[in-house]
TIMAR-726504 format. One line per field, with one value per residue (C-alpha): residue number from 1; x, y, z. Coordinates in steps of 0.02 Angstrom, whole numbers, plus 32768, in hexadecimal, padded with zeros to 4 digits. Layout:
resi: (NUM; ...)
east: (X; ...)
north: (Y; ...)
up: (Z; ...)
REM end
This chain:
resi: (1; 2; 3; 4; 5; 6; 7; 8; 9; 10; 11; 12; 13; 14; 15; 16; 17; 18; 19; 20; 21; 22; 23; 24; 25; 26; 27; 28; 29; 30; 31; 32; 33; 34; 35; 36; 37; 38; 39; 40; 41; 42; 43; 44; 45; 46; 47; 48; 49; 50; 51; 52; 53; 54; 55; 56; 57; 58; 59; 60; 61; 62; 63; 64; 65; 66; 67; 68; 69; 70; 71; 72; 73; 74; 75; 76; 77; 78; 79; 80; 81; 82; 83; 84; 85; 86; 87; 88; 89; 90; 91; 92; 93; 94; 95; 96; 97; 98; 99; 100; 101; 102; 103; 104; 105; 106; 107; 108; 109; 110; 111; 112; 113; 114; 115; 116; 117; 118; 119; 120; 121; 122; 123; 124; 125; 126; 127; 128; 129; 130; 131; 132; 133; 134; 135; 136; 137; 138; 139; 140; 141; 142; 143; 144; 145; 146; 147; 148; 149; 150; 151; 152; 153; 154; 155; 156; 157; 158; 159; 160; 161; 162; 163; 164; 165; 166; 167; 168; 169; 170; 171; 172; 173; 174; 175; 176; 177; 178; 179; 180; 181; 182; 183; 184; 185; 186; 187; 188; 189; 190; 191; 192; 193; 194; 195; 196; 197; 198; 199; 200; 201; 202; 203; 204; 205; 206; 207; 208; 209; 210; 211; 212; 213; 214; 215; 216; 217; 218; 219; 220; 221; 222; 223; 224; 225; 226; 227; 228; 229; 230; 231; 232; 233; 234; 235; 236; 237; 238; 239; 240; 241; 242; 243; 244; 245; 246; 247; 248; 249; 250; 251; 252; 253; 254; 255; 256; 257; 258; 259; 260; 261; 262; 263; 264; 265; 266; 267; 268; 269; 270; 271; 272; 273; 274; 275; 276; 277; 278; 279; 280; 281; 282; 283; 284; 285; 286; 287; 288; 289; 290; 291; 292; 293; 294; 295; 296; 297; 298; 299; 300; 301; 302; 303; 304; 305; 306; 307; 308; 309; 310; 311; 312; 313; 314; 315; 316; 317; 318; 319; 320; 321; 322; 323; 324; 325; 326; 327; 328; 329; 330; 331; 332; 333; 334; 335; 336; 337; 338; 339; 340; 341; 342; 343; 344; 345; 346; 347; 348; 349; 350; 351; 352; 353; 354; 355; 356; 357; 358; 359; 360; 361; 362; 363; 364; 365; 366; 367; 368; 369; 370; 371; 372; 373; 374; 375; 376; 377; 378; 379; 380; 381; 382; 383; 384; 385; 386; 387; 388; 389; 390; 391; 392; 393; 394; 395; 396; 397; 398; 399; 400; 401; 402; 403; 404; 405; 406; 407; 408; 409; 410; 411; 412; 413; 414; 415; 416; 417; 418; 419; 420; 421; 422; 423; 424; 425; 426; 427; 428; 429; 430; 431; 432; 433; 434; 435; 436; 437; 438; 439; 440; 441; 442; 443; 444; 445; 446; 447; 448; 449; 450; 451; 452; 453; 454; 455; 456; 457; 458; 459; 460; 461; 462; 463; 464; 465; 466; 467; 468; 469; 470; 471; 472; 473; 474; 475; 476; 477; 478; 479; 480; 481; 482; 483; 484; 485; 486; 487; 488; 489; 490; 491; 492; 493; 494; 495; 496; 497; 498; 499; 500; 501; 502; 503; 504; 505; 506; 507; 508; 509; 510; 511; 512; 513; 514; 515; 516; 517; 518; 519; 520; 521; 522; 523; 524; 525; 526; 527; 528; 529; 530; 531; 532; 533; 534; 535; 536; 537; 538; 539; 540; 541; 542; 543; 544; 545; 546; 547; 548; 549; 550; 551; 552; 553; 554)
east: (C944; C908; C958; C927; C97A; CA20; CA7B; CB2A; CB67; CAF2; CB3E; CAF8; CAF7; CB67; CBFC; CBED; CBF2; CB96; CBFD; CBB0; CB31; CB7D; CAE6; CA2F; C9F7; C93B; C91F; C9B9; CA42; CAFD; CB66; CC1C; CC39; CCC3; CCD2; CCFA; CD33; CDB9; CDD0; CDBA; CD4B; CCBF; CC28; CB7D; CAE4; CA43; C994; C8F4; C88F; C827; C87E; C85B; C913; C948; C951; C9A3; CA2B; CA4D; CA58; CAC9; CB3C; CB51; CB7B; CBF4; CC54; CC8A; CCE6; CD96; CDF2; CE4C; CE09; CD5A; CD2B; CCF0; CC4D; CC7D; CBD6; CB1C; CA95; C9F7; C9F4; C955; C8FA; C97D; C9D7; CA8C; CB1E; CBD1; CC55; CD0C; CD37; CDAE; CDE6; CDFB; CD91; CD0A; CD1F; CC81; CCD8; CD79; CD20; CCCB; CD73; CD94; CDBE; CE52; CEE9; CEE3; CF60; CEFE; CE55; CE93; CEEB; CE54; CDDF; CE58; CE63; CDA5; CD97; CE13; CDB4; CD10; CD62; CD8A; CCDA; CC85; CCE1; CC7A; CBDA; CBAC; CBA9; CBC1; CB1D; CB3B; CBE2; CBE1; CC53; CC11; CC48; CCFC; CD72; CE21; CE7F; CEFC; CF87; CF37; CEF8; CE4B; CDC3; CD15; CC83; CBE2; CBF5; CB40; CB09; CB01; CA89; CA20; CA12; C9DF; C968; C9B6; C9C6; CA5E; CA9F; CB07; CBBE; CB8E; CB3A; CBD5; CC44; CBD0; CBCD; CC8B; CC8B; CC26; CCA8; CD36; CCDB; CCB7; CD6B; CDB1; CD38; CCE9; CC3E; CBBD; CB91; CAD6; CA42; CA38; CAB1; CAF0; CB6D; CB8B; CBBB; CB65; CB2E; CBA7; CB79; CB28; CB22; CA98; CA60; CB0D; CB7F; CC1D; CCC0; CD30; CDAB; CD1B; CCE8; CD93; CE37; CECF; CE76; CEE7; CEA5; CEBC; CE4C; CDD2; CDC2; CDA9; CD23; CCC8; CCCF; CC7D; CBF5; CBE5; CB45; CB91; CC4A; CC96; CD00; CCAF; CD18; CCE0; CC84; CCCF; CC4E; CCB7; CD26; CDAF; CDAD; CDAF; CE40; CEA6; CE81; CEAE; CF4C; CF88; CF7B; CFAA; D009; CFE4; D037; CFCC; D032; CFCE; D006; D069; D00C; CF74; CF96; CFB9; CF11; CEB9; CF12; CEE2; CE2E; CE2F; CE5C; CDDC; CE53; CEEA; CEED; CF8B; CFC2; CF69; CEBC; CE34; CD93; CCF1; CC68; CBB8; CB2B; CAD1; CA1A; C9D7; C9EC; C952; C98E; C9F5; CA3A; CAF5; CB17; CBB3; CC38; CC73; CD27; CD3A; CCCB; CD07; CCAC; CC56; CBD2; CBA8; CB73; CAB4; CA70; CA15; C963; C99A; CA18; CACA; CB1D; CB71; CC22; CCA4; CD21; CDCC; CDD2; CE6A; CE85; CE7D; CEBD; CE36; CE57; CE82; CDEF; CDAC; CD14; CC9E; CCEF; CD55; CE12; CE5D; CE97; CF40; CF5E; CFDA; CF9B; CFF6; D08C; D09C; D01D; CFFA; D057; D0F4; D0EC; D0DE; D177; D1DA; D1A3; D1D7; D280; D29C; D26B; D2E2; D370; D34F; D350; D3F9; D441; D3FD; D447; D4F0; D4F2; D4C4; D54F; D5CF; D5A2; D5B2; D65D; D698; D659; D6B5; D755; D741; D724; D7BF; D82A; D7F2; D816; D761; D733; D682; D653; D600; D5A9; D4EB; D48C; D45E; D3A3; D39B; D368; D3F9; D417; D406; D4A3; D502; D517; D495; D3F3; D384; D2CE; D250; D1B8; D155; D15C; D0FA; D0FB; D13F; D0F9; D0E6; D079; D073; D0DC; D094; CFE2; D006; D013; D068; D015; D019; CFC5; D05E; D0E5; D0EC; D121; D1CD; D1FD; D199; D22E; D1E0; D234; D195; D130; D151; D124; D117; D10B; D084; D0A6; D0F8; D115; D1D0; D25B; D26B; D1B8; D173; D1D0; D143; D1A1; D254; D22F; D1C4; D1F2; D1D2; D1F9; D22F; D21A; D29A; D23F; D2D4; D374; D3E0; D48D; D472; D50A; D4B8; D40F; D3F8; D369; D330; D2EB; D29C; D2C1; D360; D39A; D351; D39D; D382; D3C0; D3C9; D38B; D37F; D32E; D391; D360; D316; D33C; D2A5; D22C; D1F6; D1F3; D157; D1AE; D23F; D2A2; D2A4; D310; D3C7; D419; D4A5; D4BC; D492; D493; D468; D42F; D435; D409; D386; D3BE; D3F7; D437; D4A2; D490; D525; D53F; D5F1; D5E2; D561; D4CB; D461; D3A8; D2FE; D2B9; D305; D2BE; D2DE; D2C3; D2AE; D2E1; D2E4; D272; D28A; D21D; D195; D151; D0C4; D138; D11C; D198; D17D; D1EF; D1E2; D22D; D21F; D283; D2E2; D362; D3AF; D457; D491)
north: (2168; 20B7; 200D; 1FED; 208D; 2067; 201C; 2018; 20C7; 211B; 218E; 2168; 21F3; 225B; 21ED; 2133; 2108; 2062; 1FE4; 1F36; 1ECB; 1E47; 1DF5; 1E02; 1DD2; 1DCD; 1E6A; 1EC6; 1EE1; 1EDC; 1F46; 1F63; 201D; 209F; 2122; 21B9; 2220; 21A6; 214C; 209D; 2007; 1FE7; 1F77; 1FC8; 1F70; 1FC2; 1FA6; 1FD0; 2068; 203F; 1F99; 1F5F; 1F32; 1FE9; 1FFF; 1F52; 1F84; 202A; 1FD0; 1F4A; 1FCE; 201E; 1F75; 1F4E; 1FED; 1F99; 1F12; 1F58; 1EB7; 1ECF; 1E28; 1E73; 1EDE; 1F83; 1FE0; 208A; 20E2; 20C3; 213F; 215F; 21BD; 21E5; 2161; 20DA; 2090; 2062; 201F; 202F; 1FAF; 1F8D; 1F2A; 1E94; 1E36; 1D7B; 1CDF; 1CAC; 1C0B; 1BCF; 1BD7; 1B8F; 1AF5; 1ADE; 1A9E; 1A2B; 1A2F; 1A8B; 1A39; 1A21; 1AAF; 1B26; 1AFA; 1B0A; 1BAF; 1BF8; 1BC7; 1C0E; 1CB5; 1CC6; 1C8B; 1D0F; 1D97; 1D5A; 1D52; 1E0C; 1E33; 1DCC; 1E2F; 1EC6; 1E64; 1E55; 1DC4; 1DB3; 1D56; 1D0C; 1CAE; 1C3F; 1C09; 1CA1; 1D1F; 1CE4; 1D26; 1CE8; 1D77; 1D63; 1D6A; 1CDD; 1D4A; 1D39; 1DBE; 1DAD; 1E02; 1E4C; 1E5F; 1E73; 1EBA; 1E11; 1DD2; 1E6F; 1E58; 1DA3; 1DCC; 1D40; 1DA0; 1DE8; 1D3D; 1D11; 1CE8; 1C31; 1C2C; 1C7A; 1BF2; 1B67; 1BB1; 1BB7; 1AFF; 1ADE; 1B3E; 1AD8; 1A34; 1A6B; 1AA5; 19FE; 198E; 19EC; 19B9; 1A21; 19E9; 19F7; 1990; 19E5; 1A2B; 1ADA; 1B55; 1AE3; 1A4E; 19A7; 1979; 1916; 1863; 1833; 178E; 1763; 1818; 185A; 18BF; 1861; 18B2; 1902; 186F; 17F8; 185F; 1880; 1826; 1889; 1906; 192A; 18DA; 197A; 19DD; 194C; 1958; 1A15; 1A03; 1982; 19F3; 1A7B; 1A15; 1974; 1964; 1934; 192A; 187D; 1835; 18AB; 193B; 19E9; 1A4B; 1AEA; 1B76; 1C15; 1C65; 1C7A; 1BC0; 1B95; 1C0C; 1BBC; 1B0C; 1B33; 1B93; 1AF6; 1A9A; 1B15; 1B97; 1C4D; 1C9A; 1D0D; 1CE4; 1C7A; 1BC3; 1B80; 1B7C; 1BDC; 1C6A; 1BEC; 1B98; 1C3F; 1C62; 1BB7; 1BD6; 1C7B; 1C26; 1BDB; 1B51; 1B47; 1AF1; 1AA6; 1AA2; 19FF; 1A34; 1AA2; 1AE2; 1AA8; 1B21; 1AE4; 1B4C; 1BB8; 1BE7; 1C7C; 1D23; 1D61; 1E12; 1E6B; 1EE1; 1EBC; 1E70; 1E98; 1E14; 1DD2; 1D9A; 1D8A; 1D65; 1DDA; 1DFC; 1D54; 1D76; 1D17; 1D76; 1D7F; 1CE7; 1CFF; 1CC7; 1C34; 1BAA; 1BD7; 1B89; 1AE3; 1AF2; 1AE7; 1A5C; 1A41; 19AA; 1953; 196E; 18CC; 18CF; 1891; 17E6; 17EB; 17B5; 17BC; 1822; 1793; 175D; 16CF; 16C2; 16F7; 1668; 16B8; 16C7; 1642; 15CD; 15C8; 1558; 14C1; 1445; 13E7; 1350; 13B5; 1405; 135B; 131B; 13B4; 139A; 12E2; 1312; 138E; 130D; 128D; 130C; 1334; 127A; 1264; 12F7; 12B5; 1206; 1250; 12B4; 1218; 11B0; 123B; 124F; 1193; 1190; 1220; 11C8; 1129; 118B; 11D8; 112B; 10E7; 1178; 1160; 10A5; 1075; 10BC; 10FD; 119D; 1185; 122E; 121F; 1254; 130D; 132B; 13EA; 144D; 1488; 1542; 15BD; 15ED; 1680; 1726; 17A1; 17D7; 1759; 1754; 177A; 1709; 174B; 17B5; 17D1; 1854; 1815; 185B; 17BF; 17B6; 17CB; 186A; 1896; 1894; 1816; 188A; 1928; 196C; 18C4; 190D; 197A; 18F3; 18CF; 1985; 1958; 18E6; 1929; 1984; 1A30; 1AA8; 1B11; 1A88; 1A63; 19FB; 1A54; 1A18; 1A51; 1AF3; 1AEA; 1B66; 1B40; 1B0F; 1A65; 1A3D; 1A89; 1A08; 198F; 1912; 18EA; 1915; 18FB; 18C6; 1863; 17AC; 178A; 16DE; 16B0; 1610; 159C; 159D; 1627; 1666; 1718; 178A; 1835; 1888; 193D; 1999; 1A47; 1AA3; 1B4E; 1BBF; 1BD0; 1B66; 1ABE; 1A25; 197C; 18C9; 183B; 179A; 16E4; 164C; 1600; 154D; 1511; 158F; 154A; 157D; 162E; 1641; 168D; 16DB; 1754; 16D2; 1663; 16DF; 170D; 17AF; 179F; 1859; 18FB; 19B3; 1A38; 1AEE; 1AEE; 1B8A; 1B8B; 1B28; 1A77; 1A11; 1978; 18E5; 1871; 17D1; 17A7; 170F; 16E2; 168D; 1604; 161C; 1621; 16A8; 174E; 17CC; 1886; 18BD; 1974; 1997; 1A56; 1AC8; 1B7A; 1C0C; 1C40; 1CED; 1CD4; 1CB8; 1BFB; 1B72; 1B06; 1A9D; 1A9F; 1A26; 1A4B; 19BC; 191E; 18C4; 181C; 17EA; 1737)
up: (864F; 8675; 8684; 85CF; 858F; 85E5; 8551; 8505; 84E6; 8563; 85E7; 8693; 8715; 86A3; 86CF; 86A6; 85ED; 85D6; 8571; 8572; 85CB; 863C; 868E; 86BB; 876B; 8786; 871E; 875C; 86DD; 86F9; 8682; 8661; 8655; 8652; 86D9; 866B; 86FF; 8739; 8691; 86D6; 86B8; 8736; 874D; 875C; 87A4; 8765; 87AC; 874E; 8783; 881C; 883D; 88F1; 8907; 8902; 89BE; 89D0; 8956; 89AE; 8A55; 8A0B; 89C2; 8A6D; 8ABB; 8A2E; 8A58; 8AFA; 8A97; 8A91; 8A67; 89BF; 8981; 897A; 88E4; 8930; 8916; 88CD; 88BB; 88D5; 88A6; 8841; 879C; 873A; 879E; 877B; 8811; 87EF; 8851; 8813; 8841; 881A; 8780; 877F; 86E5; 86F1; 86F7; 8771; 87D3; 877C; 86D4; 8719; 875D; 86B6; 8675; 870A; 87C5; 880E; 885F; 891B; 8938; 88C6; 8912; 89C4; 89A2; 8949; 89D8; 8A58; 89FC; 89F7; 8AAC; 8AEA; 8A8C; 8AD9; 8B85; 8B7A; 8B3D; 8BC5; 8C4B; 8C15; 8C34; 8B7C; 8B02; 8A47; 8A31; 8984; 897E; 88E4; 8855; 87F5; 8879; 8889; 8804; 87DC; 878A; 86FD; 877F; 87E2; 8872; 88BF; 88BA; 8906; 88AD; 88F0; 89AC; 89E8; 8940; 88E8; 896E; 895B; 889E; 88B6; 8946; 89AA; 8A4E; 8AA4; 8AD7; 8B70; 8B93; 8BAD; 8B02; 8AB4; 8AFF; 8AC5; 8A16; 8A18; 8A48; 89AA; 8945; 8990; 896A; 88B7; 889C; 88D8; 8879; 87E8; 882D; 888B; 893D; 8927; 88EB; 8841; 87BF; 87E7; 879E; 8709; 8777; 878C; 883D; 88A9; 88D2; 8977; 89D4; 8A4F; 8A49; 8A77; 8A05; 89D6; 8A0A; 8984; 898D; 896A; 88D3; 8886; 889F; 88D9; 8949; 89DF; 8A7E; 8AE0; 8A69; 8A65; 8B23; 8B1D; 8A97; 8B01; 8B9A; 8B31; 8ADD; 8B42; 8BA5; 8C19; 8BEA; 8BE3; 8C6F; 8CEE; 8CAC; 8CE4; 8C5C; 8C14; 8C20; 8C1C; 8B9A; 8C1C; 8C42; 8B89; 8B67; 8BF2; 8BB6; 8B01; 8B32; 8B89; 8AE4; 8A5A; 8ABE; 8AD8; 8A40; 89D5; 893A; 88BF; 88BC; 882B; 8785; 87C6; 874D; 86C3; 86E8; 86D0; 862D; 85EA; 861D; 85BE; 851C; 84A8; 8475; 8403; 835A; 8312; 825C; 823A; 8271; 8230; 827D; 8231; 826A; 8286; 823B; 82BB; 82C8; 8268; 82BD; 8318; 8330; 82AC; 8330; 8349; 83F3; 8459; 8467; 850F; 850A; 85C6; 8658; 86E0; 8782; 877F; 86FC; 865F; 85C6; 85AD; 8553; 84AB; 8494; 842A; 8449; 841E; 8389; 83AA; 83E4; 835B; 8371; 8323; 82B1; 826A; 81B0; 814E; 809B; 8025; 7FDB; 7F23; 7EBA; 7E0C; 7E3E; 7E6A; 7F0C; 7EBF; 7EB6; 7E12; 7DA4; 7D8E; 7E49; 7E84; 7F09; 7FAF; 7FA8; 8014; 8059; 80F8; 80B4; 8094; 8140; 8194; 8136; 816E; 8222; 821F; 81D9; 8266; 82E9; 829D; 82A0; 8357; 8381; 832E; 838F; 8434; 8413; 83E8; 848A; 84EE; 849F; 84B5; 856D; 858A; 8539; 85A7; 8645; 8613; 85FC; 86A9; 86F8; 86A3; 86DD; 8791; 8791; 8781; 882C; 8833; 888D; 8935; 892B; 892C; 888F; 8887; 88A0; 88A3; 880B; 87A1; 87C0; 8733; 86D8; 871F; 86C7; 868D; 86DD; 8735; 8702; 878C; 8774; 8808; 88A5; 8945; 89CD; 8A75; 8B17; 8B83; 8C1D; 8CB1; 8CA0; 8BF5; 8BB1; 8B28; 8A92; 8A56; 89B8; 895B; 88C0; 889D; 88AF; 87F1; 87D8; 881D; 878D; 86FA; 86B0; 86CE; 8745; 874B; 87A4; 885B; 88F3; 899A; 8A4C; 8AC2; 8B21; 8BCB; 8C57; 8C65; 8BEE; 8C43; 8C0E; 8CAC; 8D15; 8CEC; 8C7F; 8C46; 8B91; 8AF6; 8A47; 89A9; 8984; 88CF; 8880; 87FB; 87CA; 87EB; 8854; 880B; 8836; 8872; 8871; 8886; 889D; 8866; 88BC; 8881; 8919; 892F; 89C3; 8A29; 8ABD; 8A8B; 8ADD; 8A8D; 8A89; 8A0C; 8A5E; 8A26; 8A77; 8B06; 8ADD; 8A39; 89AE; 894F; 89D9; 8A06; 8AC4; 8B0F; 8BA7; 8BB7; 8C1A; 8B80; 8B20; 8B31; 8AF4; 8A73; 8A4D; 8AAA; 8A7A; 8AFC; 8AEB; 8A2E; 89C8; 893F; 88A8; 8882; 8915; 88ED; 8965; 8942; 89A7; 89DC; 896A; 88E6; 8937; 88E9; 890F; 88BE; 8931; 8964; 89DF; 89D0; 8A84; 8ABA; 8B6D; 8B6D; 8B08; 8AC5; 8AF9; 8A7F; 8A5C; 8AD9; 8B6C; 8B71; 8B41; 8AA9; 8A3A; 897D; 88FE; 8845; 87F8; 882C; 87BF; 87F1; 87A4; 8793)
REM end
């Protein structure tokens, strides 16, 4: 048996039934196969007979056996059969980070959590004295459940003949992954992994926040400490996986549960696109087939590998187009004589518009005269005395009753106690009408925010002074304490310090669910602050507040 005779349907080493080709790496082939002894899917790396990487692959497989972190896909077998060297690894269904980033960058919470998961796995590996050697968007898999799996510990580097690598190189490569996840651009001089290169200025890579708006400042700082040469603001560089894990845990927490919508992001990435009732697909003609042999289909891209590329360019991507009913015609492109022309003309429309304007003018004049008559009656009843009250200059408050419209919101974590932001990119999730989307605080060591600050929260802008009678806040986790605060002075100005706000309603130690913050009397204000002063404990042992939806009642 040779590398060329290993093909779909072949039984390798009397155990592994070859199913489909996943990738080719410098002459080595990567197959999906079925372990007929244990009835499970596996990945099999196959080297040609006499390949000089044989000893490298055997050595890499032995080093990979030391990686006992469950986030690494294990090496199950490595041997030689009929002159063919093969290495068997675990299979994981899902999508590679490379494919995920092809549809756009991740959110700050998702990118930070993903990097922290990979960093913790590398931290455990580096303690054994070994390195992965080939961390890239292709070797990080997001499963259908949103969990992280890392492919090809040591073996990927052996197949690519890139050397065993070092822990420091692993950490730098993970910094590149974090940058790419935050921005959708690759931090290098040339395109890589389907991403365009990130911009540079004066020979220095721009930070993620300079490349893409909305990147959390804390993750921007961590990225710069990984890739900056040197880091900005004299910050110490991050060169170890342990240091990176600690830094990321301080931002996204230490929970191993996937962040909100991570599994939904994977499911969307798995789909080819949906077409509604009003669309149809117009296929583009492809090139003639060069090989009549049927090729296997590749519905998924597990384990970080793309399907092998054909020798010709693939057919152009089909795109949904909106159906347009054909215009009625007589066969030569002209309108039929019996077809009625559209009614109306510009002249008629102008006359109608002038009539409407005249009617509005009459109504406005009638209201003005009626108001003047009422004022005269009031003056007569009061003996002609005029009010000495000064004219009102404040904006008229919105009418009471019903739900107030939130026109904008901003996280509130003022300095010097805070760092200036608290996951700002997720704030819109609290008033999007979806209970499944959330905003979370940073993680803290104690329920009272580690004793570092009095609280954190979100300021909501109602657009104009509005009478607020109640604010309903949907929180997750038990024992959340929160306050409703309004500006002490000008209700049209949002204070920039905690001292500029005053509490008008407080709820302490509230269970998960909707918490109603009701002032003792309706309060007129443009800005309201939902202020968290005590946070619930998360599954990772840290403390973090979560708000899924906020509703403000007039």
